[in-house]
MIBA-33720 format. One record per atom (N, C-alpha, C, O): residue in one letter; x, y, z. Coordinates in steps of 0.2 Angstrom, whole numbers, plus 5000, padded with zeros to 4 digits. Example, Ala and Ser with C-alpha at 12.3 -4.5 7.8 and 13.67 -1.06 7.14 Angstrom:
% residues 2
A506649725039A506249785039A506649845039A507149835042S506449895035S506849955036S506450005039S506750065040
This chain:
% residues 366
X504448995048X504249055050X503449055048X503249015044X503149105050X502449115048X502349175043X502749225044X501949175039X501749225034X501049235035X500649195032X500849295038X500149305039X499949255044X500249255050X499449215043X499249165047X499449095045X499349045049X499849085039X500049025037X500749005039X501149055039X500848945041X501548925042X501848895036X501648855032X502448925034X502848905028X503548885030X503848915035X503848845026X504448815028X504948835022X504748815016X505448865023X505948885017X506648865019X506848865025X507048835014X507648815015X508148875014X508048925010X508748865016X509348915015X509448915007X509548975005X509448865004X509548864996X509048904993X509148944988X508348904995X507848934992X507949014993X507849054989X508149034999X508249105001X508849124997X508849184994X509349084996X509949104992X509749114984X509949164981X509349074982X509049084975X508649144974X508649184969X508249154979X507849214979X508249274980X508149324976X508749274983X509249334984X509549344977X509649404975X509749294973X509949304967X509449334962X509649364957X508849324963X508349354959X508149424961X507749454958X508549444966X508449514968X507949524974X507949584976X507649474977X507249484983X507249424987X506849374985X507549424993X507549364997X506849355000X506749295001X506449405001X505749395003X505349354998X504749335000X505549344992X505149304987X505149224990X504749194987X505649204994X505649134996X505049115000X504649074998X504849155006X504249135009X503649155005X503149115006X503649205001X503049214997X502949164992X502349144992X503449134989X503349084984X503049014988X502648984985X503349004994X503148944997X502448955000X502048904999X502249015002X501549015004X501049014998X500448984999X501149034993X500649034987X500748984982X500448974977X501248944983X501348884979X501548904972X501348874967X502048954971X502248974964X502948974964X503348964969X503248984958X503948984957X504349044961X503949094962X504949034962X505349094965X505349154960X505349214962X505349134953X505349184948X504749224948X504749284948X504149194948X503549224948X503449264955X503249324954X503649244960X503649274967X504049344966X503749394968X504649334964X505049394963X504749444959X504849504960X504449424953X504149474948X503549514952X503449574951X503149474956X502549504959X502849554964X502549614964X503349534968X503549584973X503949644970X503849704973X504249634964X504549694961X503949734958X504049804958X503349714956X502849754953X502549794959X502149844957X502549774965X502249804971X502349884971X501949924971X503049894970X503149974971X502850014965X502650064966X502949984959X502650014953X501850024954X501650084953X501549974956X500849974958X500650024963X500250064962X501050034968X500950074974X500950154971X500550194973X501450164968X501550234965X501050254960X500750304960X500850204956X500250214951X499650224954X499250274952X499450184960X498850194963X498850264967X498250294968X499350284969X499350344973X499250404968X498850454970X499450404962X499350454957X498550444955X498250494954X498350384954X497650374952X497150404957X496650434956X497350394964X496950414969X496850494969X496250514970X497350524967X497350604967X496850624961X496550664961X496950584955X496550604949X495750584950X495350624947X495650534954X494950514955X494650564960X493950574960X494950604964X494750654969X494150624973X494250574977X493650654974X493050634978X492750574977X492450544981X492850544971X492650474969X493050424971X492950364970X493650434974X494150384976X493850344981X493650374987X493850274980X493550234985X494050184987X493950134990X494750194986X495250154988X495450094983X494950074979X496050074983X496250014979X496749974983X496949994988X496749914981X497149864984X497449804980X497149794974X497949774982X498249714978X497949654981X497949644988X497649604977X497449534980X498049484978X498349494972X498149434982X498649384980X498249314979X498549274976X497649304981X497249244980X496549264978X496349314981X496249224974X496549164971X497049184965X497349134962X497049244963X497549264958X497849334960X497549374964X498449344958X498749414959X498449464954X498449454948X498149514957X497749564953X497749634957X497849634963X497549684954X497449754957X496649764957X496349754951X496349784962X495649804963X495649874964X495949904969X495249914960X495249984961X494450004962X494049984958X494350044967X493650064969X493550134967X493950174968X492950144965X492650214964X491950224966X491550174966X491850284969X491150294971X490750324965X490150344965X491050334959X490750354953X490650304948X490550244950X490650314942X490550264936X491250234935X491650264933X491250164935X491850134933X492050144926X492650144925X491650164922X491850174915X492250244914X492550254909X492150284919X492550344919X493250344922X493650394922X493450284925X494150284927X494650264922X494550214918X495150304921X495650294916X496250274920X496550314924X496550214918X497150194921X497750224919X497850244913X498250244924X498850274922X499250224918X499150164919X499650244913X500050204909X500550154913X500650104910X500750184918X501250134922X500850074925X501250024926X500250084926X499850024929X499549984923X499649924923X499350014918X499049974912X499649934908X499449884905X500249964909X500749934905X501049874909X501449834906X500849854915X501049794919X500649734917X500149744915X500949684917X500649614915X500249594922X500449534924X499849634924X499449614930X498749634929X498549694927X498249584930X497549604929X497349654934X497549664940X496849704931X496549754935X495849754935X495549744929X495449754940X494749764940X494549824944X494749844949X494049864940X493749924943X493049904946X492649884942X492949924952X492249904955X491949974958X492350014960X491349974958X490950034960X490750024968X490449974969X490950064972X490850064979X490350104982X490250154978X490050094987X489550134990X489750204993X489450254992X490350194996X490650254999X491350274996X491750234995X491450344996X492050364994X492550365000X492250365006X493150374999X493650375005X493550445009X493550445015X493350495005X493150555008X492550555013X492650585019X492050525011X491450515015X491650475022X491450495027X492050415021X492250375026X492650415031X492550415037X493150455028X493550495033X493150545037X493350555042X492650585033X492350635037X491950605043X491950635048X491650545042X491250515047X491650485053X491550495059X492250465051X492750435056X492950495060X493050485066X493150545057X493450605061X492950635065X493050665070X492250635063X491750665067X491650625074X491650655079X491750555073X491650515079X492250515083X492250525090X492850525080X493550525084X493550595088X493750595094X493250645085X493250715088X492850705095X493050735100X492250675094X491850665100X492150625105X492150645111X492550575104X492850535108X493450575112X493550565118X493750615108X494350655111X494050705116X494350715121X493450735114X493250785119X492950755125X492950785130X492750685125X492550655131X493050615135X492950585140X493650615132X494250585135X494250515135X494550475139X493950485130X493850415129X494450385124X494550415119X494850345127X495350315122X495150265117X494650235118X495450265111X495250225106X495750215101X496250245101X495650165097X496150155091X495650155085X495050145085X495950165079X495550165073X495950155067X496550165067X495650135061X496050125055X495550115049X494950095050X495750135043X495350125037X495350055035X495850025035X494850035032X494749965029X494549975022X493949975021X495049975018X494849995011X494449935008X493949945004X494649875009X494349815006X493549805008X493149795004X493449825014X492749825016X492349895015X491749895017X492749945013X492450005011X492150045018X491550065017X492550045023X492350075029X492950095033X493550075031X492750125039X493350135044X493150095050X492550085052X493650075054X493450035061X493750075067X494250105066X493350085072X493550115078X493450065084X492950035084X493950065088X493950015093X493950045100X494350095101X493550025104X493550055111X493449995116X493249935114X493650005122X493549955128X492949965132X492749915135X492750025132X492150045137X491550025134X491350035128X491149985137X490449955135X489950015133X489650015128X489950065138X489450115137X489650155131X489250175127X490250165130X490550205124X490450165118X490250195113X490450105118X490350055112X489650065110X489450075104X489150065115X488450065113X488250135110X487950135105X488550185113X488450255110X488750265103X488350295099X489350235103X489650245096X489250205091X489250235085X489050155092X488650115087X488050145085X487950145079X487750185089X487150225087X487350285083X487050295078X487850315085X488150375081X488350355074X488250385070X488750295074X488950275068X488350255063X488350265057X487850225066X487250205062X486950265059X486750265053X486850325063X486550385061X486950415055X486650455051X487650405055X488050445050X488050405044X488250435039X487950335044X487950295038X487550315032X486950345033X487850305027X487450325020X487350255017X487750215016X486750255014X486650195010X486450125014X486250135020X486650075011X486550005014X487049985019X486949935023X487650005018X488249985023X488550045026X488550095024X488750035032X489050085037X489650115034X490050075031X489850175035X490450205034X490950195039X491550185038X490650185045X491050175051X490850115055X490250105057X491250065057X491050005061X491450015068X492050025068X491049995073X491350005080X491449935083X490949895082X492049925085X492149865089X492349875096X492649925098X492049825100X492349835107X492849775108X492749725107X493449805111X493949755112X494149755119X494049795123X494549705121X494749695128X495349745130X495449775136X495749765125X496349815126X496449845120X496349825114X496749905121X496849945115X497649935113X497949885115X497849975108X498549965105X499049965110X499049995116X499549915109X500149905113X500749925110X500849915104X501149965113X501849985110X502249925113X502149905119X502749905109X503149845111X503849865113X504149895109X504149845118X504749855120X505149795123X504749755126X505749785122X506049725125X506749715121X507249685124X506749725115X507349735111X507749665110X507849625114X508049665104X508549615102X509249645102X509649625106X509349695097X510049725097X510149775103X510649785104X509549795105X509649855110X509449825117X509149775118X509549865122X509349845129X508649825130X508449775133X508149875127X507449865128X507049865122X506449855122X507349875116X507049875110X507449845104X508049825106X507249845098X507549825092X507849885088X507549935087X508549875087X508849925082X508549925075X508349865073X508449985073X508149985066X508649995061X509149965060X508450045056X508950065051X509550115053X509450145058X510050105049X510650155050X510350215046X510150215040X510450275049X510250335046X510850385046X511350375050X510850435042X511350485042X511050555043X510450575040X511350595048X511050665049X511650715050X512150695054X511650765046X512250815046X512950775045X513450795048X512950725041X513550695039X513750635044X514250605043X513350625049X513550575054X513050515054X512450525054X513350455054X512850395054X512650385061X513050385066X512050365062X511650355068X511250295067X511150265062X510950265073X510550205073X509850225076X509750265080X509350205072X508650215074X508350165078X508550105078X507850185082X507350135085X506750175086X506650235084X506250145090X505550185091X505650235097X506050225102X505350295096X505350345101X505050325108X505250355113X504550275108X504250265114X504650215118X504550205124X505250195115X505750155119X506150205124X506150265122X506350175129X506850225134X507350255130X507650225125X507650315132X508150345128X508850315129X509250315125X508850275135X509550245137X509550175134X509150135136X509950165129X510050095126X510750075125X511150125124X510850015124X511549985123X511449925118X510849895117X511949915114X511949855109X512049795114X512649795117X511649755114X511649695118X512249645116X512549615120X512349645110X512849595108X513549615110X514049575111X513749685110X514349705112X514349745119X514949755122X513849765121X513749805127X513949875126X513949915131X514049895120X514149965119X513550015120X513050005118X513650065124X513150115126X513050165120X513450185118X512450165118X512250215113X512050285116X511950295122X512150335112X512050405115X511450435111X511450445105X510950455115X510350475112X510450545109X510850585112X510150555103X510250615099X509650655099X509650715101X509150625096X508450665096X507950615094X508050555092X507250635095X506750585093X506050625094X506050675098X505550595091X504850625092X504350565093X504350525089X503950575098X503350535099X502750575099X502450595104X502450585093X501750625092X501550625085X501950605081X500950635084X500650645077X500850575073X500550525075X501250585068X501450525064X502050495066X502350455062X502350525071X503050505073X503150455079X502850465084X503550405078X503750365083X504450335082X504550285080X504950385082X505650365080X506150405084X506050465085X506750375086X507250415089X507950385086X507950335084X508450425087X509050405084X509650415089X509650455094X510150375088X510750375093X511350365089X511450335084X511850395092X512550385090X512850315093X512650295099X513250285090X513550225092X514350225092X514650205087X514650255097X515350265097X515750195096X515650145099X516250205091X516650145090X516350095085X516650035084X515750105083X515350055079X515350075072X515150135070X515550035067X515550045060X514750035058X514649975056X514350085057X513650085055X513650075048X513850125044X513350025045X513350015038X512550005036X512150005040X512450015029X511850015027X511549945026X511349915021X511449915032X511149845032X510749835039X510849865044X510349775039X509949755044X510049685046X510249645041X509949665052X510049595053X509349565052X508849595055X509249505049X508649475047X508649405049X508149365048X509149375053X509149315055X509049265050X509449265045X508549215051X508449165046X508149185039X508149145034X508049255039X507749285033X508349295027X508149315022X508949275028X509449285023X509949225024X510149205030X510249205019X510749155019X511449185023X511849145025X511449255023X512049285026X511849315033X512249345037X511249305035X510949335041X510849415041X510649445046X511149445036X511149515035X510849535028X510849495023X510549595028X510249615022X510449695020X510349735025X510749705015X510949775013X510349815011X509949785008X510349875014X509749915012X510049965007X510450005008X509749955001X509949994995X509450044993X509550084988X508850044995X508350094993X507750104999X507750065004X507350154998X506850165003X506150174999X506150204994X505650155002X504950164999X504550215003X504450195009X504250265000X503850305004X503150275005X502950225002X502850315010X502150285011X501650285005X501250245004X501750335001X501350344995X501450284990X501050264986X502050254990X502250194986X502050124989X502150074986X501650124995X501450064998X500650054996X500250104997X500449994994X499749984992X499449934998X499849895001X498849944998X498449895002X498549824999X498449814993X498749775003X498949715000X499649694999X499849644997X500049744999X500849734998X501049685003X500849675009X501549645001X501849595005X502449625008X502949655004X502549635015X503049665018X503349615024X502949575026X503949625026X504249585031X504549625036X504649695035X504749595042X505049635047X505549585051X505549525050X505949615055X506349585060X506349615067X506449675067X506249575072X506249595079X506549555083X506649495082X506849575089X507149535094X506749475096X507049415096X506149485098X505749435101X505449385096X505449325097X505249405090X504849365085X505249345079X505049305075X505849385078X506249365072X506049395066X505649445065X506149355061X505949375054X505249345052X505149285053X504849385049X504149365047X503849415042X504149465041X503349395038X503049435033X502349425033X502049385036X501949485031X501249485031X501049535025X501449555021X500449555025X500149595020X499849655023X499449655028X499949715019X499649775022X498949775021X498649755016X498549795027X497849795027X497549865027X497049885026X497949915030X497749985031X498350025031X498950005033X498350085029X498850135029X498550195033X498950245034X498050185037X497750245041X497550225048X497050245050X498050185051X497850165058X498150225062X498650265061X497750235068X497950285073X497850255080X497450205081X498250275085X498150245092X498250305097X498750345096X497950295103X498050345108X498750335112X498950365116X499050275110X499750265112X500250315110X500750325113X500050345104X500550405102X500150465103X499550475100X500350515107X500050575108X499850615101X500250625097X499150635101X498950675095X499050635089X499250665084X498950565089X499050525084X498750545077X498050555077X499050545072X498750555065X498650485062X498950435064X498150475058X497950415055X498450395049X498250395043X499150385051X499650365046X499950305047X500450285043X499850265053X500250205054X499950155049X499450155047X500450105047X500350055042X500249995046X500649975050X499649955045X499549895048X499549835043X499349845038X499749775046X499749715042X499149665044X498849675049X499049615040X498549565041X498449535048X497849525051X499049525051X498949485058X499449515063X499949555061X499449495069X499849515074X500449465074X500449415077X501049485071X501649445070X502249475074X502749455073X502049515079X502649545083X502449545090X501849525092X502949555094X502749555101X503249605105X503649635102X503249605112X503649645116X504349635114X504649575114X504749685113X505449685111X505549695104X506149715102X505049695100X505149715093X505149785091X505249805085X504949825095X504849895094X505449925091X506049915093X505449975086X505950005083X506349965077X506749985074X506149895077X506449855072X506249875065X505749915064X506549855060X506449875053X505849835049X505849775050X505549865045X505049835040X505349845033X505549905032X505249805029X505649805023X505349755018X504949715020X505549765012X505349715006X506049715002X506249754999X506349655002X506949644998X507449685002X507649675008X507749734998X508249775000X508049845001X508449895002X507349855002X507049915002X506749935009X506349895012X506949985012X506750005019X506050035018X505850075014X505550015022X504850035022X504650065028X504250115028X504750035034X504550065040X504950045047X505350005046X504750075052X505050065059X504450045063X503950075064X504549985067X504049955070X503749995076X504150025080X503149995077X502850035083X502549985088X502749985094X502049945086X501749895091X501149865087X501249835082X500549865090X500049835087X499349865088X499349905094X498849865084X498249895085X497749835083X497749815077X497349815088X496849765087X497249695085X497749675089X497149665080X497449605078X498049625073X498349575070X498249685072X498649705067X499349725070X499349765075X499949705067X500549735069X500549805065X500349805059X500849855068X500849925064X501549955065X501949945069X501649995060X502350025059X502250095056X501850115053X502750135058X502850205055X503150205049X503750175048X502950235044X503250235037X503950275038X503950325042X504450255034X505050295034X504950365031X505450405031X504350375028X504250445025X504350495031X504450555029X504150475037X504150525043X504850525046X504850565051X505350495044X505950495048X506250555049X506450585054X506350595043X506650655043X506350715047X506650745051X505650715047X505250765051X505350755058X505250795062X505450685060X505450675067X506150685070X506250685076X506650685066X507350685068X507750745066X508350745066X507450795063X507850855061X508250835055X508750865054X507950795050X508250785044X508650725042X508950715037X508650675047X508950615046X508650575040X508050575039X509050535036X508850495031X509150425031X509750425034X508850375028X509050305029X509750305024X509650325018X510250265027X510850255023X510650205018X510450145020X510850215011X510650165006X511250145002X511250104997X511850165004X512450145001X513050145006X513650125004
């Protein structure tokens, strides 16, 4: 399998040992970074605590918040950005109590400044009917807007320059050959990938992406699914189906990612609990099991009507047609439902938005 851009090889025995340590995804992570399975499992366990700690710190920093992220190389550490004085940043006890190095750096732009400039340019593009993709780039302290039109690219570049403050731009404009793609084709389903098992009004149902056709069947058994509800707009890209005669359990198929080929889902992590730099994994019909690192939590795309900047993107494009609707996870924790890609990033919807899009459905964890 590939993890990010690197090719790593893991054995069934290593996956089994990682599962015993509580996180099967520690196996590819340890192989990629050349560390023990024990250390890999500890790092991945720390991610959730770090994510929730950084979310609280972001609120306390207010207008000075310049974003934070996890680094994995050359060492595992947390980097916190502030547009104010680094000496004024007080770490939460949950973060300072971890055995993880933390560095506080002063950045030129706050996230609020970057967001205001990004939204100003996006509003102009929407009024002119120009399609675009965009995402926040915490590591580089800016936002990125992608367009295909050459004339729009030139105009945007001038506008972004005029909005910029200081020595570096708040918004960077890229011209690309094509914009975001939604992916359909399916492993477990007719044209897409089955996601997590959810429960709504006491009934267990199966999720997938809302941009997939409503008519789906389980390809392994030929059982036809019955569409219940779904939403494709704003932060939402998810639909749910009933599966007559199927015993829907709290597990996902992960292929070679597990010694048993299945992974029990025992918890879920909100969008707030995810950090830039988190190591996350997915499974889809076309590309199977793979892992990468979160690079943005604020991607948006015209492929979703009235898209909000809430899609989560990873370092590289590790998905393809047919993977839509598939699960994103870490260990036994549900994280997201696959959408498609933006630029060079695979992107997914956080499970935080599942209930709002489906009339109160939640992921089954037992």
